[in-house]
Structure formats: C-alpha cells, structure tokens
N, C-alpha and C positions, 0 to 999 in steps of 0.2 A: 425620245425628250419623254420622260414619264413626270407626273405629278407629284411624286414622291420627290423628285429633282428640286422642287422649288421652279418653275419656268419663269421665266423675267422676259417682258418686257417694256420696250424704250423708246421714248420720239424727243427729239429735241427743236429748238425754235429759237431764232437770233431775235430781239426785239427792241429795237433802236429806241430807248427808256431809260430813266434813270432808274436804278437799284428799287430804292424807297417805293417808286410808283407802281413795279411790276411786283414787287413783294403784297402790298396792301392787296394787289387782284389774288394773287397766290393762295393768301391768307383768308379770303372771303370762302369759308366753305360752300355760301349761298350763290359762288357765281356759277359752277359747272352744272347746274341745275338750269340755268340758260342753256349752256352749251354742248354735255353730254346728252346722246341717244341713249342713257340707258338711266341714269340718276334723275329723278323727279322732286324731288322735296327733301329737304335739312332740315334740322334744326339742333341746337344746343342742349346739352343735357345738364342738371345738376346746377343751375344756375353760371353755368359757361357763358362768356361770350363772343369770346375769341383765343384762337388757339394756345395754349398754354400745355406743358406735360401732363399727363393722365386726364386732360380735358377730354368730354365724349359727345358725341353728337349722332341722331338716328339718321340712316339715311333709308330713303324709299326709293327703288329701285322696280322696273317693267323692263322685261325683253318677252319679246316673241314667243319665243319656244319654253322659256323656264317661266315665263307667268309675271309675278307680283311676289316682292320679299322685301324685308325690313331688317337692317342691321345696325349695330352700335358701332360707330369706330372710335378707335383710342388716339388721343394723340401721343406719338411716342418721341416725336425728335422737334423740337422749334427752335433753329437758329435765325435771327432777324436777319432779312433778306439774304438768306444762305439755304437754308434749307428747312422745309415742312414735312415731315413722316408721321401715318398714321397707320393703325392696326385697324381691320376689317373686323369685327365679331359676332358670332352666330348667337348673340345672347339667347334668344327665345330658341333656339334647338331647331330649327325649321330643315338642318342638313343633317340632324344627328344630335348626340349628346348639347344641349349648352355649352357655349365658350364662352369665357370671362379671361382668359388667359393669352395677353398677345403674342405668347409663342405658339399659339394654336391656331392663329388668326388662319380666316380662309382666304386672307389676301391683305397685304402691305405695299403701300401705295406712297409715294416720296415724289416731291419736288425740290430740284435742285437747282440754285442759282449762282451764274458764275459772272458777276458784275466787271466789264470791262472796258476801256474807254470809248463813249458813243454809243455801248450797248450792253444787251445783260444775254448769256447764255441762259435758256431755262432747259431744263431736264425734267421731264415726266417719266416714271416709271411707276410699274407695278412686279410685286412678285406672287406668283399664285399658290396658295398654302403655307402651311403644312395641313390648316386644320380642313374638314371636308366642307363643301360647297357644292353648289349645284353642278357643276361641271364632276367633281368625284364623284356624284350621286350619278350621274349618266355614263361615266367610264365604268362604274360597275356594274353596268346592265351591257354594257359593249366594251371589255376588256381587250378584246383584237382590235379596235378603234383605238385606245388611248392615245397615240402621237398625231393621230388626224383630227380629234376631237381637240386635243389641245392647242395644235397649230390653228385652227380656226376659233377658239375662243381667244387666243393672244391676237389674233387678226381683228376681232371686236375691238378688243380692249385697244388697240393700237387705232382702231378708228378714232374712237370714243376721246383718248389721249391725244390725237392730231387735232381736234375740232375745238377741244378744250384750250389748245396750245393756241391755236390761228385766232381763238375768241380772243385770250388773254394779250397776245399780241396786238388785235385791231383797237382794244380798247384802251393798253398801256403807250401804244403810239399816237393817241386821241382819235382814231378813225373812229367812226359807225361801225358794229359787228356786219351789220344788217340786216334784213329780215328773214330772206330764205336761207343765207349760208350757217347762221349762228344762232338762229333763237326756233324755236317749235312753233 
C-alpha cells in the first residue's frame, strides 16, 4: 500500500431512523467535534451556514503525535439524504505548498446514505491524498515504513469514523450518546 495510491478507510452502520433525521445529523459539520478524537472545532467560512457545493469550513485538529493543525475543507458533493463529501485542503501550507485545489486534497471524506424500509445504511469513508499531509511528511522521513505508517493512520481514522457513526446512530435513534462513550 502506497500513499500515491490514495489509501481508503470505510466504515458503515445501520441506523433505525428516517433518512431526514440521519441527514440532519450527517450535515451538521459541528457534530463530529463532539464525537471524533481528532477534530476539535469547526466553523463555516465566507458566510456559509450549511453544506452547499463549494462552501468551505475550517477544521481545527489535534493529534498526540502530529500536534495541532488547521485545515480548510470544501464541500464537493451534496445530495440531500444521500451523500455529503468534502475535500480537506492545506490552504496554510503546513505540509508543503499551500493547496486550494480539491484535486490535490490531503484527504477526501464522504458520508453516503442508503435509505431502506425501517433504517438507513450510512457509510463513512476517507481517501488519503494525493496532496501532502502529516502522514506524507512522516513517510518522507521513513520511506521504508510507508505501508506500516499508512496502515496505522487508516486504523486511527477508522476509530474516529466508528465513534462518529455510533454517535450519529445514538442521536438518530433517540438515545443519548452518553457521556463517556461519545463526548470528551
């Protein structure tokens, strides 16, 4: 597995709720702040207040090995009750030259909803690269460990995605997400 190949992590969960309720939660860019171990703050940019094509938001992240960083994400896909996708850009140039082009995103994230009678199947995925990121910087220092580093990062991302999906499920199904399991 190589960084240049755009490694992918994907998780899914079946939620016993109506698609509009699940979509309301998936479309709330602030919700993962409560659920994710890495994302700590978000805010819409340029007057945006909800997902729309080309809308942007800032994400403030923290990782024990990488430190703190900020990214700008651009909404790429919005299909109500079906799909939300965004490209994470390094507009500040933390990991190399500043990136404004979504085709050179450091990661691309998606939620895909598949409504069915009595439930919604939600898939959450991330594709790493092709743009530079904290992971690519570490790989450049240890190229002989590229595959191991990618596998470790994908495992971390899966853990965060699973926590996010479980939190969405709890909220959509009307359960409190619980203090220790889903909030910091």
